[in-house]
LOSELO-836708 format. One record per residue (C-alpha): residue in one letter; x, y, z. Coordinates in steps of 0.25 Angstrom, whole numbers, plus 5000, padded with zeros to 4 digits. Each point is the difference from the previous one (the first is absolute). Last residue first. Example, Ala and Ser with C-alpha at 12.3 -4.5 7.8 and 13.67 -1.06 7.14 Angstrom:
2
S505549965029
A499449865002
END
This chain:
327
X490049265772
X500549865004
X499149895005
X499549955013
X499150115005
X499049975011
X499150105007
X499349975013
X500950095008
X499750124992
X498549975001
X500149995015
X500850135001
X498950074991
X498949965009
X500850045013
X500350144994
X498550034996
X499750014985
X500250104989
X501249924996
X501550014996
X500849874999
X501549984997
X500649874995
X501549995000
X500749904991
X501449945000
X499649895011
X498650035004
X499950135007
X498750065007
X499450145000
X499050085008
X499150134998
X498750045005
X499250124994
X498850065008
X500850115006
X501549965000
X500149855005
X501249915002
X499849854999
X501149915006
X500549914989
X501250094998
X500050144994
X501349964992
X501350075002
X500550054987
X501249924995
X499149944989
X499249874998
X499449984987
X498650034997
X498549965003
X499150115003
X498649965006
X498950115000
X498749985009
X498850094996
X498850045008
X498750054994
X499549894989
X500749895008
X501350014992
X501349934998
X501250054992
X501249924996
X501350074996
X501349944995
X501350074999
X501350024993
X499949914988
X501250034990
X501350075002
X499650124993
X498750015008
X498749925000
X498850025008
X498949895002
X498550005003
X498949915005
X498650065001
X498749995007
X500349885009
X498849995009
X499950035015
X498849945008
X500949925010
X501450045000
X500649915010
X498949904998
X500649974986
X501349965006
X501150054990
X500649974987
X500350114990
X499849944986
X501250014991
X499850124990
X499649964986
X498850094999
X500750135000
X499650145002
X501250104998
X500650085012
X500350154999
X501050075009
X500650084989
X500950115006
X500150134993
X501050115003
X499550144999
X500050084987
X498550004997
X499850055014
X500650134997
X498950085006
X499249935010
X498549994999
X500049874992
X499149994988
X498749924999
X499150115007
X500850114994
X499549974986
X498650045004
X498849955008
X499350105009
X499549935013
X498549995002
X499749905011
X500750085011
X500449945013
X500650065013
X500449935013
X500049864994
X500349895009
X501149895002
X500249905011
X500949905006
X500149925013
X498750055006
X499649935012
X498849914999
X500549905010
X500349904989
X500850104992
X499450114991
X500250054986
X499350134998
X499550064987
X499450144996
X499550064988
X499649874992
X499450054987
X498549954998
X499650134993
X498950065008
X500149925013
X501450035001
X500649875006
X500549985014
X500849885003
X500449915012
X500949884997
X500249895010
X501549954998
X500249864995
X500549875005
X498849975009
X499149954989
X498650054996
X500550145001
X499150115003
X499950114989
X499350115006
X499250114992
X499850145005
X499250094991
X500550144996
X499450134998
X501050094994
X500750125007
X501449935001
X499349895008
X498650025006
X499449885007
X499049894997
X499649865006
X500549864997
X500049904989
X500649875004
X500749924990
X500549865005
X501449984994
X500749894993
X499149944990
X499350135000
X501250074995
X500349904989
X498550014995
X500150155000
X501249984990
X501350055005
X500750145001
X499350065012
X500850115006
X500150094988
X499950125009
X501149985005
X500949894994
X499749864997
X500849964988
X499749934987
X501349954993
X500450084987
X501449965002
X500550134993
X500750055012
X501050124997
X500850075011
X500550144997
X501250065007
X500550145003
X500349955014
X499250125007
X499150004988
X499449865002
X499049984988
X499349875001
X499549954986
X498949905000
X499649934986
X498649934997
X499650114991
X500350125010
X500450005014
X500850125005
X500750005014
X500650135005
X501050005012
X500650105009
X500549955013
X499250055012
X498750084997
X499050024989
X500249874992
X499550004986
X499149894993
X499650024986
X499049904993
X499850004985
X498949934993
X499949994985
X499350024987
X498650025003
X500350095012
X500549985014
X500750095009
X500549965014
X500750105009
X500649975014
X500650095010
X500749945012
X500250025015
X500849915009
X499849955014
X500949905007
X499549955014
X499549874995
X499950024985
X499250124997
X499650054986
X499450144999
X499250044987
X499950124991
X499149994988
X499849994985
X499049934992
X499649934987
X499249875002
X500249864993
X501049925008
X499750045014
X498550004997
X500149864994
X500449935013
X499150085009
X498849974991
X500449864999
X500049985015
X498650075002
X499449924988
X500549875007
X499450045013
X498750044993
X499949874992
X500249915013
X498850055008
X498949964991
X500649864999
X500149995015
X498650045002
X499549904990
X500849895006
X499650035014
X498550014995
X500249864993
X500649945012
X498950055009
X498949954990
X500749865000
X500150005015
X498550035001
X499649904989
X500849895007
X499350035014
X498750004993
X500349874993
X500549945014
X498750055007
X499149934989
X500849875001
X499949995015
X501350005008
END
């Protein structure tokens, strides 16, 4: 090849690479901004609405009210069918009221959780590292104009997630988790939505008379930096990062450890506790909606794992876990 021709080819390649790099740099910020908008909308907005949640063939309706002001944020979730239950989240504390049992479960762990419409809990960078973000078309959901956004996994051990975001506020108004064939395994969607809720004392108080006299069960875990490292094959949980280690103590001492891993959207939670007389789930993963469950025993310890991942991916992860110490 003559020198002038070679220089021309090199210049063409360099210009093409520069053009691609420039286009890539221009496309990244809108996607990052889109993810951050959806994440912060669920944390900062005040709204009230009714949504349906489907796991496999089970369908349930709930009412959610979130009020936020300069002092605090309060979220109240009420089931509208089936067993009565009310969840109030305030100042890092979650209280679950169960009137049929006259019982209150308290969790002050403070762990960020993915729960509709707060589907995205990690940073945009964490989400982009594990999912390709593909904006789609528009449709109407709960009488608002929404934009479709597909989170396509970069690794197989995840569910594809299809979201619809309110164009005006950024709030996620519909979410579907899909299997490899594109079938819905779990979904949630607003059927009615109002962005002007009326805040008041009732928003942070239970709806049931006499709830203050019910039995209170504290299920809180405390953060700890001294927990033994959970050993497993990294490829079995690729892209998931440890976001918290916790432990729970009772009258007899340490009762259970909890490890939480997240990829920004999905979470895998590992509980390590003593063996009990209850039959374990076994190393064969079971699935309810998008949540898979499995367990494994090591001498006097049982490891139980719940994760927003396909059953086979969870089973492989559980099988790769090593635990050689006591609780």
